[in-house]
C-alpha positions as CSV (number, residue, x, y, z in Angstrom):
1,X,-28.6,67.8,58.3
2,X,-30.5,70.2,60.6
3,X,-34.2,69.8,60.6
4,X,-36.1,72.1,62.6
5,X,-39.8,71.1,64.1
6,X,-41.9,72.8,66.2
7,X,-43.9,75.8,67.1
8,X,-42.7,77.7,70.2
9,X,-43.7,81.3,71.3
10,X,-41.3,83.1,73.2
11,X,-41.1,86.9,73.8
12,X,-38.6,89.7,72.6
13,X,-37.9,92.7,75.0
14,X,-38.0,95.7,74.4
15,X,-34.8,96.0,72.5
16,X,-35.6,93.3,70.5
17,X,-33.3,90.5,71.8
18,X,-35.7,87.1,71.8
19,X,-34.3,83.8,72.9
20,X,-34.2,81.2,70.6
21,X,-36.3,78.2,71.5
22,X,-33.8,75.4,73.7
23,X,-34.6,72.7,71.2
24,X,-33.3,75.1,68.0
25,X,-30.5,76.0,69.9
26,X,-29.1,72.7,70.5
27,X,-29.3,71.6,67.3
28,X,-28.0,74.7,66.4
29,X,-24.8,73.5,68.5
30,X,-25.2,70.4,67.7
31,X,-23.9,71.2,64.4
32,X,-21.6,73.3,64.9
33,X,-23.5,76.9,64.1
34,X,-22.3,79.8,65.2
35,X,-23.7,82.2,63.2
36,X,-27.2,82.7,61.7
37,X,-28.5,84.9,58.6
38,X,-31.5,86.8,59.1
39,X,-33.6,88.2,56.4
40,X,-37.3,89.1,55.5
41,X,-39.0,86.2,53.4
42,X,-39.3,86.4,49.8
43,X,-43.5,86.1,50.2
44,X,-44.7,86.1,54.0
45,X,-44.3,88.6,56.7
46,X,-42.2,87.0,59.0
47,X,-38.5,86.2,59.0
48,X,-36.1,83.4,58.3
49,X,-33.5,82.2,60.4
50,X,-31.1,80.9,58.3
51,X,-27.8,78.7,59.5
52,X,-24.9,80.1,57.8
53,X,-24.3,76.5,56.1
54,X,-27.8,76.8,54.9
55,X,-27.9,80.1,53.7
56,X,-24.6,79.3,51.7
57,X,-26.1,76.4,50.0
58,X,-29.0,78.7,49.4
59,X,-26.7,81.3,47.9
60,X,-25.1,78.5,45.8
61,X,-28.2,77.3,44.3
62,X,-30.0,80.9,43.1
63,X,-26.5,81.5,42.1
64,X,-26.3,78.5,40.0
65,X,-29.7,79.5,38.4
66,X,-28.9,83.3,38.1
67,X,-26.5,84.4,34.7
68,X,-24.3,86.6,36.3
69,X,-23.7,88.5,32.9
70,X,-27.9,89.4,32.7
71,X,-28.5,92.6,34.4
72,X,-31.9,91.1,35.8
73,X,-30.6,88.7,37.3
74,X,-27.4,90.4,39.2
75,X,-31.2,92.9,40.2
76,X,-32.9,89.9,41.8
77,X,-29.4,88.0,43.7
78,X,-28.9,91.8,45.0
79,X,-32.4,92.6,46.5
80,X,-32.0,88.6,47.5
81,X,-28.5,89.3,49.4
82,X,-28.4,93.1,50.3
83,X,-31.0,92.8,53.4
84,X,-29.7,90.6,55.6
85,X,-27.9,90.2,59.5
86,X,-25.5,87.9,60.3
87,X,-26.6,86.8,63.8
88,X,-24.6,85.6,66.3
89,X,-26.9,84.5,69.5
90,X,-25.4,85.9,73.0
91,X,-24.1,83.3,75.4
92,X,-27.6,82.8,76.9
93,X,-28.8,82.2,73.6
94,X,-30.3,85.9,72.8
95,X,-30.4,87.6,69.3
96,X,-31.3,90.8,68.8
97,X,-34.0,91.4,66.3
98,X,-33.2,94.8,64.8
99,X,-36.2,97.1,64.6
100,X,-36.1,97.0,61.1
101,X,-36.7,93.6,61.1
102,X,-39.4,93.7,63.6
103,X,-41.3,96.3,61.7
104,X,-40.6,94.4,58.6
105,X,-42.8,91.2,60.3
106,X,-44.7,93.5,62.7
107,X,-43.2,92.5,65.0
108,X,-44.7,94.0,68.4
109,X,-43.6,91.5,71.8
110,X,-44.9,88.2,71.3
111,X,-43.4,86.2,68.6
112,X,-43.6,82.6,67.2
113,X,-40.5,80.5,66.2
114,X,-41.8,77.9,63.5
115,X,-39.4,75.2,62.2
116,X,-38.9,75.2,58.7
117,X,-37.7,72.6,58.1
118,X,-33.4,73.7,58.0
119,X,-34.8,77.2,58.4
120,X,-36.5,79.1,61.1
121,X,-39.6,81.3,60.7
122,X,-40.2,84.3,63.2
123,X,-43.6,85.3,63.0
124,X,-45.3,88.0,64.9
125,X,-47.7,85.8,67.5
126,X,-51.1,87.5,66.6
127,X,-50.4,86.4,62.9
128,X,-50.2,82.7,63.6
129,X,-53.2,82.6,65.9
130,X,-55.2,80.9,62.5
131,X,-54.5,78.2,60.3
132,X,-52.3,79.4,57.4
133,X,-54.5,77.3,55.4
134,X,-58.2,76.0,55.8
135,X,-58.5,72.8,57.0
136,X,-60.0,71.6,53.7
137,X,-57.8,73.3,50.9
138,X,-54.9,72.0,52.5
139,X,-56.2,68.4,52.6
140,X,-56.8,69.7,48.5
141,X,-53.5,70.8,47.9
142,X,-51.5,68.1,50.1
143,X,-53.5,65.4,48.4
144,X,-52.6,66.9,44.9
145,X,-48.7,67.6,45.7
146,X,-48.8,63.8,46.5
147,X,-50.4,62.1,43.5
148,X,-47.5,64.3,41.5
149,X,-45.3,62.9,43.2
150,X,-46.7,59.2,43.2
151,X,-47.5,59.8,39.5
152,X,-43.6,61.1,39.1
153,X,-42.6,57.8,41.1
154,X,-44.2,55.6,38.5
155,X,-43.4,57.0,34.7
């Protein structure tokens, strides 16, 4: 099972090429993942790299929750799948981020790769200089989620 962890800085060159961090590349090679799927995140101003097998699992899950005979569901599915790029790292471990994706995520040159379980996020470095949540809010939210899980286990 793929699990990416870490927070690694990198630089995109003028063409939008960036090296995938070595620890992430190693995992991709170990799991024989040759292609990556890139899309803009649904909620955040960042890009998401999915190993192809993870992307297929996500699509299967989404498709299982949508009725292909419902026009609104078809629009949701189409929106999700229509703006993706299939990327294959070159022999040096670099990927080319298309210019439109650089613009969508506000990336100039410096990026931060963040391992997010089975996916990798790519952020403009300056957007990650501050915590994503204030410490007190994070503590409270996490405690509430864990309390809810504990309550469910005892039911």
